[in-house]
DRENLUMLO-701845 format. One line per 5 residues: number of its first residue (from 1); their letters; for each residue x, y, z of N, C-alpha, C, CB. Coordinates in pm, whole numbers. Atoms other than C-alpha are relative to their C-alpha. Glycine has a CB too. Example, Ala and Ser with C-alpha at 12.3 -4.5 7.8 and 13.67 -1.06 7.14 Angstrom:
<nodes>
1 = AS = 89 -119 0 1230 -450 780 90 120 0 -99 3 125 | -82 -119 -6 1367 -106 714 -77 109 73 41 46 -142
</nodes>
This chain:
<nodes>
1 = MICLN = 43 -13 140 -2473 -2707 -1464 109 -51 -93 -36 147 -35 | -96 54 95 -2306 -2890 -1755 29 105 -106 -52 -131 -64 | -42 -97 101 -2105 -2664 -1986 57 -74 -119 103 99 58 | -45 66 122 -2040 -2761 -2343 110 79 -66 -115 -19 -97 | -110 -65 72 -1713 -2685 -2518 -13 -32 -148 138 -47 55
6 = ISSNS = 25 21 143 -1802 -2644 -2882 129 6 -79 -99 102 -53 | -126 -15 73 -1460 -2529 -3000 106 48 95 -15 99 -119 | -110 -38 -90 -1125 -2498 -2833 50 140 -26 115 -98 -14 | -49 -135 31 -1064 -2162 -3002 -114 101 -10 79 -2 -130 | 116 -87 17 -1408 -2007 -2971 -39 65 130 -116 -78 -55
11 = HPDTF = 66 -58 -117 -1593 -1784 -2738 -144 28 -40 74 133 50 | 141 -25 33 -1969 -1733 -2714 -21 146 -40 -91 -34 121 | 33 -138 39 -2124 -1426 -2873 -51 79 120 -106 1 -113 | 56 -67 -117 -2300 -1348 -2546 15 -88 124 -150 35 -22 | 9 69 -127 -2300 -1441 -2179 -136 32 61 117 42 97
16 = LLVGI = 121 -28 -78 -2597 -1463 -1943 41 27 144 -101 -119 -9 | -27 -36 -138 -2559 -1280 -1612 -118 -43 86 27 154 15 | 108 53 -83 -2761 -1461 -1347 -54 105 95 49 -121 79 | 40 -97 -102 -2767 -1172 -1100 47 -48 136 -154 21 1 | -35 52 -132 -2779 -1301 -743 -54 -143 9 -59 90 116
21 = PGLEE = 45 140 -1 -2791 -1684 -750 -71 -36 131 118 -94 -22 | 75 41 -117 -3053 -1823 -515 -101 103 46 93 -30 111 | 93 -107 -39 -3234 -1490 -481 -68 61 -122 75 111 80 | 59 -52 123 -3377 -1456 -830 -139 59 21 -8 -110 -104 | 136 -48 -23 -3731 -1411 -698 -2 132 77 -80 -105 76
26 = AQFWI = -5 -121 -83 -3623 -1133 -461 76 114 -67 65 -31 133 | -85 -101 64 -3404 -944 -710 -75 128 -34 60 -57 -125 | 78 -120 34 -3685 -709 -810 1 99 116 -146 -38 -36 | 4 -88 -117 -3702 -573 -453 140 39 45 -73 -69 114 | -139 -32 -34 -3327 -590 -393 51 116 -84 90 -123 -18
31 = AFPFF = -47 -106 90 -3285 -354 -688 -28 140 54 -65 -16 -136 | 36 -134 -45 -3454 -64 -508 108 68 84 -128 -7 80 | -108 -66 -73 -3182 4 -247 122 27 -88 41 -84 119 | -113 -25 91 -2919 -32 -521 -28 122 -88 28 -124 -88 | 37 -117 81 -3109 220 -735 12 129 81 -144 -15 -54
36 = IMYVI = -9 -118 -86 -3134 464 -444 146 39 23 -71 -25 136 | -142 -29 -23 -2763 432 -368 66 52 -127 73 -127 49 | -59 -48 126 -2678 478 -737 -38 146 -27 -47 -88 -117 | 43 -139 18 -2884 798 -758 76 92 94 -152 14 23 | -76 -80 -97 -2719 930 -441 145 15 -45 -5 -63 141
41 = AVVGN = -139 -4 45 -2376 839 -582 18 96 -116 47 -139 -40 | -12 -86 119 -2435 1013 -916 -23 146 37 -99 -44 -108 | 33 -139 -36 -2600 1325 -773 104 56 97 -140 9 63 | -96 -47 -100 -2365 1350 -474 136 30 -58 14 -102 109 | -132 -23 59 -2044 1312 -672 -2 112 -103 53 -128 -64
46 = AIVLF = 13 -111 96 -2170 1549 -942 0 134 74 -129 -15 -84 | 2 -123 -80 -2240 1812 -674 139 32 53 -99 -12 117 | -137 -22 -50 -1894 1763 -521 89 54 -111 60 -132 56 | -80 -49 113 -1734 1809 -865 -36 144 -35 -20 -91 -122 | 44 -136 33 -1945 2119 -934 52 101 102 -153 6 -5
51 = VIKTE = -45 -91 -106 -1858 2277 -599 150 24 -11 -35 -58 140 | -145 -15 9 -1485 2211 -638 38 81 -124 68 -138 -3 | -33 -72 124 -1483 2341 -996 -33 149 9 -75 -62 -118 | 47 -140 -1 -1675 2662 -922 52 82 118 -151 2 2 | -50 -71 -117 -1510 2751 -589 152 6 -5 -48 -68 130
56 = PNLHE = -147 -12 10 -1153 2885 -638 73 -37 129 38 141 -40 | -65 32 -127 -1077 2840 -267 19 -150 21 -80 57 113 | -10 145 -14 -1117 2465 -311 98 -62 -100 -136 -63 -17 | -99 52 94 -846 2436 -576 131 -28 74 23 100 -118 | -113 41 -83 -613 2281 -320 17 -150 -12 -22 42 148
61 = PMYLF = -28 143 20 -450 1936 -310 -110 -93 49 126 -35 68 | 100 90 -56 -707 1773 -81 -125 -7 -87 -37 45 141 | 124 -4 78 -1002 1885 -295 21 -45 -143 -57 141 2 | -29 53 134 -831 1807 -625 2 -152 2 135 55 -51 | 5 146 -16 -778 1452 -502 -145 -47 18 87 -46 119
66 = LAMLA = 141 34 -20 -1141 1449 -390 -75 4 -133 -65 97 101 | 61 -6 132 -1243 1555 -743 36 -125 -82 45 128 -74 | -40 124 68 -1041 1262 -883 -82 -118 51 151 -27 21 | 76 110 -60 -1218 1030 -640 -145 3 -48 4 10 154 | 139 -13 46 -1560 1165 -745 -14 -46 -145 -48 144 15
71 = INDLV = 4 43 141 -1485 1116 -1117 12 -152 -9 113 69 -82 | -20 145 1 -1359 765 -1050 -124 -74 48 121 -38 88 | 121 64 -54 -1667 680 -843 -114 0 -102 -45 71 127 | 104 -8 103 -1898 797 -1122 22 -106 -108 -4 139 -64 | -31 100 103 -1720 575 -1375 -20 -140 55 145 17 -51
76 = LCTST = 4 134 -58 -1696 277 -1140 -143 -51 17 72 -1 135 | 137 49 -24 -2063 259 -1040 -83 1 -128 -69 86 106 | 78 -6 124 -2197 358 -1384 38 -114 -94 22 134 -70 | -40 112 86 -2001 76 -1549 -70 -130 38 150 -19 7 | 62 125 -45 -2198 -183 -1349 -147 13 41 78 -55 115
81 = IPKML = 133 -7 -62 -2513 -58 -1174 -114 6 -102 -7 121 90 | 111 0 96 -2731 28 -1479 -30 -139 -58 30 97 -114 | 21 136 51 -2679 -321 -1625 -56 -90 109 131 -59 -54 | 49 79 -112 -2735 -473 -1281 -150 24 22 79 35 128 | 141 -33 -18 -3067 -290 -1247 -86 -56 -113 -18 152 8
86 = SIFWL = 75 56 113 -3173 -404 -1594 -20 -151 18 71 28 -133 | 15 143 -30 -3111 -764 -1481 -109 -20 104 133 -60 49 | 93 15 -112 -3307 -719 -1158 -143 36 -37 46 84 116 | 135 -51 28 -3602 -526 -1301 -57 -50 -133 3 150 -1 | 50 32 135 -3624 -617 -1670 34 -142 -45 56 97 -99
91 = GSREI = -42 134 40 -3466 -962 -1676 93 1 -120 -119 -84 -31 | -90 -12 114 -3217 -835 -1934 138 -54 39 11 148 -47 | -121 67 -50 -2945 -1086 -1852 109 -17 -104 -36 -134 55 | -97 24 106 -2771 -1108 -2186 99 115 -11 -72 -21 -135 | -103 -101 22 -2440 -926 -2234 97 -55 -103 74 36 134
96 = GFHAC = -92 43 105 -2213 -942 -2538 137 -36 56 14 108 -104 | -131 45 -46 -1877 -1112 -2506 96 117 17 59 -102 -98 | -92 -113 -8 -1678 -797 -2582 -49 106 99 19 64 -138 | 53 -92 -101 -1913 -583 -2370 33 -49 140 -153 16 -16 | -33 59 -130 -1851 -822 -2082 147 25 35 -28 -151 -1
101 = LTQLF = -143 -23 -26 -1472 -796 -2118 29 148 20 84 -55 -115 | -17 -144 -21 -1502 -418 -2145 -43 38 141 -81 81 -103 | 44 -26 -137 -1702 -410 -1822 103 -53 100 -137 -65 26 | -103 58 -86 -1444 -639 -1660 119 94 9 44 -138 -53 | -114 -91 5 -1167 -402 -1770 -28 126 82 33 38 -146
106 = FVHVF = 33 -123 -70 -1344 -91 -1637 -11 -23 151 -131 57 -53 | 17 27 -143 -1436 -251 -1303 135 -10 69 -81 -130 21 | -127 25 -67 -1083 -362 -1225 97 118 -13 64 -124 -56 | -86 -118 14 -902 -57 -1366 -40 107 100 -7 57 -143 | 42 -111 -85 -1113 191 -1173 -10 -39 147 -133 54 -47
111 = SSVES = -19 43 -139 -1110 -20 -857 144 26 41 -36 -151 18 | -142 -30 -25 -731 7 -883 23 149 17 87 -55 -114 | -15 -145 -9 -757 381 -942 -55 52 132 -71 70 -118 | 59 -42 -128 -985 421 -639 99 -23 114 -131 -77 27 | -99 32 -102 -726 249 -423 118 96 -7 48 -145 -14
116 = GVLMA = -113 -91 18 -450 464 -570 -29 142 44 44 0 -143 | 37 -136 -41 -638 789 -512 -8 8 153 -134 41 -63 | 4 3 -146 -703 690 -149 140 3 59 -76 -124 50 | -140 -4 -43 -330 627 -113 57 141 -15 84 -100 -81 | -49 -136 23 -253 968 -264 -58 97 102 -35 47 -143
121 = MALDR = 63 -86 -100 -500 1133 -25 64 -19 138 -150 -29 7 | -70 25 -126 -322 966 269 134 73 1 22 -152 22 | -126 -74 11 7 1110 146 -24 151 14 69 -30 -133 | 35 -142 -12 -162 1449 116 -22 38 146 -125 33 -82 | 23 -28 -143 -278 1432 480 133 -2 77 -98 -104 61
126 = YVAIC = -131 7 -66 76 1332 585 79 129 -22 80 -120 -52 | -74 -122 31 234 1629 407 -66 121 66 7 21 -153 | 72 -115 -58 -38 1870 529 24 12 150 -150 -11 -28 | -15 -3 -147 10 1772 895 146 7 42 -67 -122 62 | -141 5 -40 384 1702 907 84 110 -62 58 -134 -37
131 = YPLRH = -74 -108 67 503 1970 663 -97 106 -50 85 -57 -119 | 106 -93 42 227 2234 661 50 119 -83 -72 52 122 | -51 -117 70 448 2520 540 45 -33 -143 116 60 77 | -46 40 133 567 2320 238 -107 -78 -77 126 -85 12 | 106 82 59 233 2155 159 -29 38 -145 -126 13 82
136 = SSILS = 38 -44 135 143 2366 -145 115 -12 -99 -48 144 5 | -113 11 92 495 2352 -287 32 -146 -33 124 67 61 | -24 142 25 536 1975 -246 -110 -59 -88 9 -78 133 | 114 51 77 188 1893 -376 -58 112 -86 -110 -58 94 | 46 -100 95 163 2148 -654 -97 -65 -98 120 64 -75
141 = VPAIV = 95 54 98 -96 2113 -929 68 -96 -99 -67 115 -77 | -66 96 88 155 1955 -1172 32 -132 69 128 61 -54 | -30 123 -74 257 1707 -901 -126 -85 19 62 33 137 | 127 71 -19 -108 1617 -836 -45 -65 -130 -109 95 53 | 37 55 132 -177 1570 -1209 89 -120 -33 13 109 -110
146 = TMGSL = -92 111 24 132 1350 -1234 -38 -122 82 144 41 32 | 41 111 -86 18 1137 -938 -126 -67 -53 -22 49 144 | 124 54 56 -329 1098 -1086 25 -79 -128 -98 111 -27 | -32 68 125 -185 1003 -1425 70 -133 24 87 89 -88 | -72 123 -33 48 745 -1270 -94 -105 57 113 29 100
151 = VLARG = 97 93 -58 -237 589 -1071 -87 -61 -111 -88 72 105 | 80 50 111 -449 561 -1387 82 -93 -89 -57 117 -82 | -86 82 85 -157 427 -1592 30 -134 66 132 74 -31 | -24 125 -72 -83 168 -1322 -119 -95 -17 26 27 150 | 118 84 14 -441 41 -1336 -12 -58 -139 -124 78 33
156 = VLLVS = 12 45 138 -446 21 -1715 107 -104 -33 10 119 -98 | -110 91 33 -105 -148 -1741 -11 -134 72 132 65 34 | 12 124 -75 -180 -406 -1472 -122 -82 -41 -5 29 148 | 124 71 32 -536 -492 -1579 -3 -46 -146 -121 90 29 | 5 34 142 -482 -496 -1956 48 -143 -30 84 98 -79
161 = PFSLH = -46 136 34 -275 -821 -1961 -102 -109 30 125 -31 75 | 94 110 -25 -535 -1037 -1786 -130 17 -77 -29 -11 148 | 118 -18 86 -817 -879 -1987 27 -57 -139 -36 150 -11 | -37 53 131 -634 -963 -2312 18 -151 5 128 67 -50 | -19 145 -14 -543 -1307 -2181 -134 -73 5 81 -32 126
166 = VHSLP = 133 61 -6 -905 -1385 -2096 -63 -4 -139 -91 78 98 | 55 -7 135 -1002 -1278 -2449 51 -115 -87 34 134 -65 | -61 103 85 -768 -1540 -2595 -33 -142 44 149 18 0 | 27 133 -53 -893 -1832 -2383 -123 -64 -66 -19 7 152 | 118 70 53 -1138 -2099 -2509 -109 -8 107 37 -142 -49
171 = FCQDC = 110 -3 -95 -1478 -2067 -2344 -98 -113 -27 -73 134 -4 | 110 95 13 -1741 -2328 -2274 -125 74 -45 -24 -75 134 | 122 -61 50 -2074 -2263 -2437 -117 -26 96 -34 -55 -140 | 124 16 -76 -2414 -2220 -2273 23 -5 151 -72 -125 -44 | -25 -8 -144 -2270 -2137 -1931 -30 142 48 147 -40 34
176 = PIFHA = 28 -134 -53 -2418 -1847 -1734 107 45 97 -136 2 70 | -90 -58 -100 -2208 -1613 -1522 -80 19 128 63 137 -51 | 74 -9 -126 -2322 -1654 -1165 43 123 78 22 -127 85 | -36 -130 -57 -2276 -1287 -1087 -92 104 -60 151 35 -26 | 83 -109 52 -2446 -952 -1143 78 90 -96 -55 82 114
181 = YCDHM = -82 -73 97 -2155 -812 -1346 118 -90 -37 50 138 58 | -110 83 50 -1849 -944 -1532 125 20 85 29 34 -148 | -118 3 -84 -1598 -1002 -1256 103 -96 -59 -36 -41 146 | -106 81 59 -1262 -1149 -1353 -12 -148 33 135 52 47 | 5 140 -41 -1288 -1470 -1151 -129 -69 -45 14 -11 152
186 = AVVKL = 127 58 45 -1654 -1523 -1242 6 -36 -148 -117 98 25 | -14 27 143 -1567 -1504 -1614 99 -114 -24 45 126 -75 | -104 104 18 -1254 -1722 -1581 -56 -139 29 120 29 92 | 60 130 -32 -1467 -2000 -1430 -70 -64 -119 -98 15 115 | 66 53 119 -1633 -2039 -1772 99 -50 -105 -89 106 -62
191 = VCGDT = -102 41 96 -1304 -2117 -1946 13 -151 -2 136 66 33 | -23 145 15 -1263 -2471 -2082 147 -20 -33 -93 -62 -112 | -143 14 19 -891 -2500 -2034 72 38 127 48 86 -116 | -84 -31 -117 -605 -2422 -1800 -8 150 28 147 -44 -25 | 14 -142 -38 -670 -2095 -1613 104 41 104 -140 26 55
196 = TVSVI = -98 -26 -105 -365 -2110 -1385 66 136 -17 107 -108 0 | -68 -127 26 -191 -1815 -1550 -90 118 35 45 10 -147 | 94 -110 -26 -500 -1595 -1532 -26 18 148 -131 -24 -74 | 28 -6 -144 -571 -1683 -1169 120 56 76 -37 -139 54 | -121 -46 -69 -211 -1631 -1056 26 148 -28 123 -84 -41
201 = YGLFV = -24 -142 31 -180 -1301 -1242 -103 89 68 -4 22 -152 | 101 -76 -73 -509 -1185 -1091 39 23 145 -134 -71 -7 | -48 -14 -139 -370 -1253 -743 117 96 8 41 -137 56 | -114 -91 4 -50 -1073 -839 -45 145 -6 90 -32 -121 | 51 -136 12 -247 -762 -940 -62 47 131 -104 9 -114
206 = VFMVG = 63 -35 -127 -449 -769 -617 106 39 104 -86 -117 52 | -102 -27 -101 -137 -785 -402 88 119 -39 87 -124 21 | -79 -115 45 53 -532 -615 -71 132 27 31 -12 -149 | 78 -123 -18 -226 -275 -597 -41 15 146 -125 -1 -91 | 52 -9 -136 -399 -345 -266 109 -3 104 -96 -110 25
211 = GFDVF = -107 12 -98 -88 -454 -78 86 125 8 86 -119 -33 | -84 -119 2 123 -159 -188 -73 121 56 47 29 -142 | 75 -118 -43 -151 101 -134 -31 -4 149 -130 10 -79 | 29 11 -143 -251 -31 209 125 23 82 -60 -138 32 | -128 -22 -70 115 -34 312 31 149 9 114 -74 -72
216 = IISVS = -29 -144 1 164 331 208 -98 76 90 -6 56 -144 | 100 -65 -85 -162 434 377 31 -24 147 -142 -51 -33 | -30 34 -139 -66 253 698 122 77 51 23 -151 13 | -120 -73 -39 282 408 706 -30 149 14 112 -21 -102 | 34 -143 -5 139 755 633 -73 33 129 -86 40 -121
221 = YAMIL = 78 -29 -120 -111 736 917 77 -31 129 -129 -79 -2 | -86 23 -116 145 589 1157 87 122 26 88 -125 -21 | -83 -120 -14 367 890 1091 -84 121 39 76 29 -130 | 92 -108 -39 68 1125 1117 -30 -9 148 -130 -5 -82 | 30 20 -142 -23 975 1455 119 39 87 -39 -145 27
226 = QAVLR = -120 -34 -75 334 1009 1574 20 151 7 122 -66 -63 | -16 -146 3 344 1374 1467 -106 70 83 -5 51 -144 | 110 -64 -71 2 1461 1612 17 -11 152 -134 -61 -42 | -18 19 -143 86 1317 1954 106 92 59 37 -145 29 | -102 -95 -46 375 1564 1971 -54 143 7 121 -4 -93
231 = FPSTG = 55 -135 -4 144 1865 1930 -17 43 145 -135 6 -76 | 3 -46 -140 148 2081 2243 -139 9 61 65 133 9 | 133 -22 -56 -226 2143 2279 -98 -106 -46 -51 138 -37 | 104 97 33 -529 1916 2284 -82 47 -119 -91 -25 120 | 79 -55 110 -714 2150 2048 64 -25 -136 -19 149 19
236 = SRLKA = -70 23 127 -449 2121 1777 -1 -149 -37 145 51 8 | 7 144 26 -451 1742 1815 -137 -38 -57 28 -80 128 | 136 31 45 -830 1725 1777 -24 52 -142 -103 60 96 | 16 -57 134 -817 1952 1473 69 -88 -104 57 142 -6 | -74 86 93 -554 1730 1310 -75 -132 -22 141 -28 53
241 = FSTCA = 73 126 14 -753 1415 1384 -128 19 -81 -35 -56 139 | 125 -24 72 -1072 1571 1247 23 11 -150 -67 127 50 | -30 -11 143 -903 1646 914 23 -137 -63 122 88 -22 | -24 135 51 -819 1276 882 -121 -91 14 118 -62 73 | 112 89 -30 -1150 1134 1009 -79 -38 -124 -92 65 101
246 = SHLCV = 80 29 119 -1341 1165 681 75 -94 -94 -36 130 -73 | -79 86 89 -1057 1007 484 7 -143 52 141 56 -15 | -3 133 -60 -1033 716 728 -133 -73 -21 32 10 149 | 131 61 24 -1409 654 694 -11 -50 -144 -113 101 28 | 4 38 141 -1376 646 315 89 -122 -26 43 118 -90
251 = ILAFY = -91 113 15 -1078 408 336 -66 -129 48 131 26 77 | 65 119 -56 -1270 166 559 -117 -44 -87 -48 28 143 | 115 33 84 -1579 185 335 42 -70 -129 -79 126 -34 | -49 62 124 -1367 80 36 69 -133 27 97 94 -72 | -85 119 -17 -1122 -175 177 -69 -114 74 125 39 73
256 = IPALF = 65 109 -73 -1348 -369 415 -83 -89 -93 -90 57 111 | 73 89 94 -1597 -491 147 91 -59 -107 -113 77 -67 | -94 54 100 -1307 -530 -99 72 -122 55 102 107 -42 | -69 113 -62 -1120 -755 144 -95 -118 19 60 41 135 | 99 107 -19 -1437 -952 225 -27 -70 -132 -131 56 59
261 = TFLTH = 28 57 132 -1510 -1002 -146 116 -86 -48 -28 110 -101 | -119 74 44 -1154 -1111 -221 14 -132 75 125 85 19 | -20 120 -82 -1134 -1359 68 -110 -103 -23 6 38 147 | 109 96 18 -1479 -1514 20 3 -63 -139 -134 68 23 | -4 52 136 -1427 -1551 -355 99 -115 -12 36 110 -98
266 = RFGHS = -106 99 13 -1112 -1759 -304 4 -103 112 132 69 -7 | -14 90 -114 -1137 -1912 43 -132 -27 72 99 57 97 | 124 14 -76 -1494 -1870 170 -100 -91 -67 -63 133 21 | 89 93 71 -1644 -2180 9 -122 -38 83 77 -125 -38 | 115 34 -86 -1871 -2234 310 -101 113 8 47 -35 139
271 = IPHHV = 91 -115 -3 -2026 -1888 273 -98 -11 -117 80 136 -6 | 98 7 110 -2353 -1889 70 38 91 -116 -140 37 51 | -44 -74 119 -2291 -1774 -285 -70 135 -12 -26 -82 -126 | 72 -128 13 -2561 -1506 -271 57 107 94 -149 -21 27 | -63 -97 -92 -2385 -1346 28 122 62 -65 38 -68 134
276 = HIIAA = -120 -50 70 -2066 -1319 -172 -37 98 -112 80 -117 -58 | 39 -85 112 -2245 -1171 -473 -54 135 49 -107 -71 -86 | 53 -125 -55 -2433 -913 -264 115 87 51 -101 -29 115 | -116 -75 -50 -2105 -813 -94 80 61 -115 90 -90 85 | -73 -51 116 -1935 -779 -434 -74 117 -65 22 -112 -102
281 = NLYLV = 79 -110 55 -2222 -559 -557 11 125 88 -147 -41 -15 | -11 -113 -94 -2208 -341 -244 137 64 -9 -27 -46 144 | -137 -52 13 -1833 -305 -292 11 105 -109 97 -115 -29 | -6 -95 111 -1899 -119 -616 -93 120 16 -34 -71 -128 | 96 -109 -12 -2185 102 -497 8 74 133 -140 -53 -19
286 = VPPTL = -3 -66 -131 -2132 175 -126 106 110 7 27 -102 108 | -97 -110 -5 -1803 371 -152 -40 122 -83 135 -49 -47 | 43 -118 74 -1931 596 -436 -118 72 64 -37 -39 -140 | 114 -62 -68 -2246 656 -229 45 75 125 -106 -106 37 | -42 -59 -127 -2071 729 100 98 115 -17 63 -105 86
291 = NPIVY = -106 -101 13 -1782 939 -31 -53 143 -3 79 -26 -125 | 50 -139 0 -1982 1254 -121 -74 36 128 -91 23 -119 | 71 -28 -126 -2193 1219 196 101 31 110 -89 -120 40 | -100 -19 -105 -1889 1184 423 71 134 -17 103 -114 -3 | -73 -126 21 -1699 1472 264 -93 120 1 76 -5 -131
296 = GVTTK = 94 -111 -3 -2010 1684 224 -39 40 141 -124 -35 -77 | 38 -28 -139 -2092 1653 595 118 49 82 -59 -125 64 | -114 -29 -87 -1743 1669 744 88 115 -49 84 -123 15 | -85 -107 53 -1579 1925 515 -77 131 -2 51 -36 -143 | 73 -125 -19 -1686 2273 616 -14 80 -129 68 85 106
301 = QIRER = 3 -82 122 -1592 2444 289 -101 -53 -101 139 6 -62 | 94 60 95 -1792 2200 76 -143 16 51 33 -149 -24 | 134 -10 -59 -2088 2200 314 -55 142 -14 3 -41 148 | 45 -139 8 -2108 2580 323 -30 40 -144 105 94 59 | 20 -34 140 -2077 2607 -54 -130 -61 -53 119 -47 -85
306 = IFYFF = 125 65 42 -2361 2358 -107 -121 75 55 -3 -148 45 | 110 -76 -60 -2587 2545 138 -18 134 -70 27 22 151 | 6 -129 69 -2501 2874 -33 -62 -13 -138 140 61 -12 | 55 22 134 -2582 2731 -376 -150 -17 4 64 -123 -63 | 145 25 -10 -2926 2607 -268 -75 126 47 -27 -116 96
311 = QQKGM = 62 -126 -44 -3000 2939 -92 -14 95 -119 83 67 113 | 6 -87 118 -2918 3125 -415 -110 -44 -96 135 0 -72 | 105 51 88 -3158 2900 -602 -139 7 63 30 -143 -39 | 127 -11 -70 -3427 2962 -341 -61 -132 37 -96 75 -83 | 50 134 -32 -3451 2596 -248 6 -23 150 81 -107 -74
</nodes>
């Protein structure tokens, strides 16, 4: 498609989000599984938050981090899925320039926060297994609040520069965004000018956030494995592994589609574009959907509290 550059210092009032290029006719039906996953994500994470808030026994580090993860998941999927569904079902493809940049900011900030919270949860598992007697003193409530604040501040400070930089760039006119939401690279492709700085800084943020967090998670679990293998009994080993299983599932659910999206966006030119877009959409909805299910099923305290709540309501 030919893009017209009307002014070197202008940006369009609105963008057009295509949705899933090449699958426009099927988008109406594709929207249904996304809607179902979004409902599960919203209801599931809301229930997890309610249970943790109302159950004093769950005011422990692991569950406080889980509450942070649930809040982040609600923000992350709600910043994209409703607009995505309006594109698929209603054909409402238009999005304002500033609304697009706001969505871009939220997507990348809270993706960073999600990664940071998963890293913090890995550290929590390390302290709980390797230093059980000092767990509550090391990870006190003030320490947890500080960690959460630092993770949020990191996301805001790292994402703000490229969001502001994109705002200052000259955009071509009448060019649609070949995506279902305002992703950084998808928006940058519409710039009529040199985008080297924006692209390089975007890569820097990815490696600073993802690289650092994955490194800390890997080191934490390597030390956990080393400590668990020293346990004297098989039962204690299995118990330790079971406490980490749910967290590992959540980590894989987040990082695998994130890595696939990152690699295909920059290097997977032979991969059909609609495959990349679908993977990028799943990256934002699958983790928020799976997290409450995984923790609700595998965490005894949460599972029992949910069953008790529904029994009290006569459901």
